[in-house]
N, C-alpha and C positions, 0 to 999 in steps of 0.2 A: 807476442813480444818476448824476447830475450833481455832480461835485465843484464845479463854478462854482455851482449852485444852493445847495449846502451851505454855502459859503464866502459868499454873499449872506446867507443867515439868519443866520451867526454874526456878519456885519457888523453886522446889525439888532440882535442879542443885545448886542454890544459898545456901541453907541449907547445901548440901554436900562440897560446896567449903568453907563455913565458918568452918566446922570441919576442913578441911585441914589446913586453916589457924592457926587455933588454936593449932593443932598438930604439925605443923610447928616451932611456937615459941617453944613448949615443947621439942622439939628436943634438944634445948640447954642442958637441964639437963637430957632427957631420949631419948636413941637412938631408942628405939622401938616405940616410937611415929611417928618417920618417916616413919615406916612401915604401921601404922595406917592411917597415910596420905595419902600413895600411895595407899592403898585400898579405902579409900573413894573418892581420886580423880577418880579412875577406875569406882566407882559406879555413880560418877558425868559425866564421859565419857558414860555411858550407858543412862543417862538422855539424853545426847546429840543425842545418838543413836535415841532414841524413839521421841524426837522433829523432828530429820530429817525425820523420816517415814512420816511426816505429810508435812513438808516443802519442802523436797527434794532439799535443798541448798548444791551446790557444795563447797562453803567456809566453811559451817559448817562440811561437811563429811572430807574436807581437813585438819581441825583443828584436828578431832578426829584421823584420819589416821597418821598423821605426829607427832602428840603428842606420840601416841603408838609407833610408829617407832622409835622415838627419845628415848623413855624410854627404849626400849630393846636395842638399840645400845649402850647408856650410861651402861647399866646394863652390858652387855657382854663386853663391852670394859674395865669396871673397875675390872671384873673378870681377863680378860687376863692380864692386867696391874699388877694385885696383884700376879698373877701367876709367872711372869716373875721377880717381886722383890723377890719372896719367893724362886726362883730357885737361885738367887744370895746370899740371905742369908744363904740358906742351904750349897752354896759351900764353905762358909767361916768356917762353923760349922762342916760340915760333908764331908771328903774328897770324891771326885768323884771316884766310881769304875769302872763304865764303860764308862764314857765320859771324852773326854780330857778338860782342862781347856778352850781351844779356843771354844769347842763345846758347852760347858756349857754357857759361856758368850755370845756366837753369839745366842744361843737359847733364853736366858733370854733377850737380847736386842732386838730381833725380836718380842717377846711377849709384851715388855714394848711399843715399837714403834707401834705396831699394836693395841694395847689396847688405846693408846694417839689417834690414828686416828679413832677408833670407837667412843670414847667419843666426839672428835670433831664434827663428822657427826652427832651424836644425838643431840649435844648441836643446831647445825645448823638446825636439823629438827624440834626441840622444838621451836626454835625462829620463824621459818617460820610458826609453826602450831599458835602461838600468832598472828602473822600477818594476818593469815586466819580468825581468830576469830573475830579480830578487823573489817575486810573487811565485815564479816557478819551483825556485829551491824550497821555499817555504812550504808549498803544497806537495812537493815530491821528496820530503826530507828523508823518507825512508829508502831511497836510492843511495844516500850517501852517509858514511861514518860520522859520529857526531862531531869529531874535531875538524874534519874538512867542512862539516856544513855549517860549522861556526864562521870559518874562514871565509866561506863562499858569500854568506850574509854580509860580512864585515867589508868584503871585496867590494860588491854591488854599492854600497852605502858610500864607500870611499870614491868609487868611480862617478857617482852621481854628485857627490859633493865636490869632487875635482872637477868635473865638467861645468859647473856652476861658477866656481870660483876661476875657471880659465876665461869664462866669458869677461871676466873683469881684469883681463891682461893690461889693460890701458894704465890700470893703478898699480902695476908692477909687482908689488907683495902679495896681493890676492892671486895674481896670476903664477907666481912662483910656487905658492901654497897648493894652489890647484894641480899644477904639474907634479909635484910630489905625490899629493893624493891618488893621481891617476896610476903613478908608477907602482905604489903600494898596492892599489886595487887589483891591477894585472897581475902583480906576483901572487896575491891571495886567490884570484882566480886560476892561477897556474897550478894550484895545490891538486888541483883535479888530474894532473899528470900522474899521480900516485895511486889513481883509483883502480888500477888494473889489478894490483895486490890484493885488493877487496873483492873486486868482480870475479875473478876466475876462482872457481870452486872445482876442488878436486873430486874426481870421481871415487866413490868408496870402494875399497879393496875388499874384495871377496876372495876368502881364503878357501879352497875346496878341500875338504877333507879326502883322503885316499880311501877307497873302498877295502877296508880291512875286513876280512871274513871272521864272522863270529863264531866263538869257539862253542860248539855245540857237546854240552854234556850227555853223555849216554846214561840215562838213567838206569836202564838195566843192569849196568855194571856197580851202580851204588847201593843197588839192593842185595842184601846177603840173605842167604837161606840157612834155616836151622840145620846144624850138622846132624842132630838126633831124627828130627821128623820131616826134613826137608820142607818146611813151611816158610813163605817168606816172611822176612822180617820187616817191620816198620823202620828200624833203626833209632828207635826213641828209647828203648829199654835195655837191660842187660840180660833179661830171660825171654824167652820163647813164650808168645801168647798163647800157642796151642798147647804145647806139652810141657812148658815151664823149665825147660832145660836151660842152663847157664850158658850164656854166649860169650867166647872168649874176645 
C-alpha cells in the first residue's frame, strides 16, 4: 500500500466534494444543480472505492455502501410518496371509473405511508454512513495532517446533524439549518483537496563528489640526510643522532 497514492485519491475526493458543496448552494436558485451535485457525489464515492482497494478498511466500505443504500431508499421513497399524493389529487379532479372511493384513498394512503417509511430508513442509512466515515478518519488519523484531520471530523459531524435536521424539512427552520450544516460539512471534507502537498514526498538529493585524486606525499623527499656522515635524519632534532653534527 502506498500512502502517497491513497492521499492523491483523497485529494480527488476532496475536489469532487467541493463541487458537490457549490452545487448544493446553487440548488437554491436552480434545481438541476442538485442533480449535478448527486453525480459528482457518486464520482467521489468512486474515489472512495479506489482508496479502499488499497486500504481494505471496513469503515470506509460501510460508509460507501450505506450512503448508496440510503440514497436509493430516499429516491424510491420519494417516488412512492409522490405517487400516493398524485392519486389523491387525481381523485378530486378525475372521477374514479374502476375504483371505489375507499379503494383509491386506501391505495394513496398506503403508498404515502410506504414512501415515508422508505425515506426514514434512507435517512437513517445516510446518518450511519457519516458515522462510519468519521470512524475511519479517527482510526487512520496518521494519514492526515492535524489541521485537516480536525476539519474532517467536524465535517462528518456537521453532515450527520444536517441530515437529521433535513428530515424535519416540514418544520421549515430545522430544514434550513440542516441545509446549511450539510453545506458546511461538504466544504470541510473538501479540505482533502489540499492533501497532495502533504502526500508528495520529494526524493532526497544525493550529491556525488567528484573523484579528486589524493595528493601522495613522497616520504623519501621529506627525509634529510646528515651532510657529515650521510645518515638518515628523523627530522625531530637539530643534530645528527649518529655523529652529532649540527643540521642547518
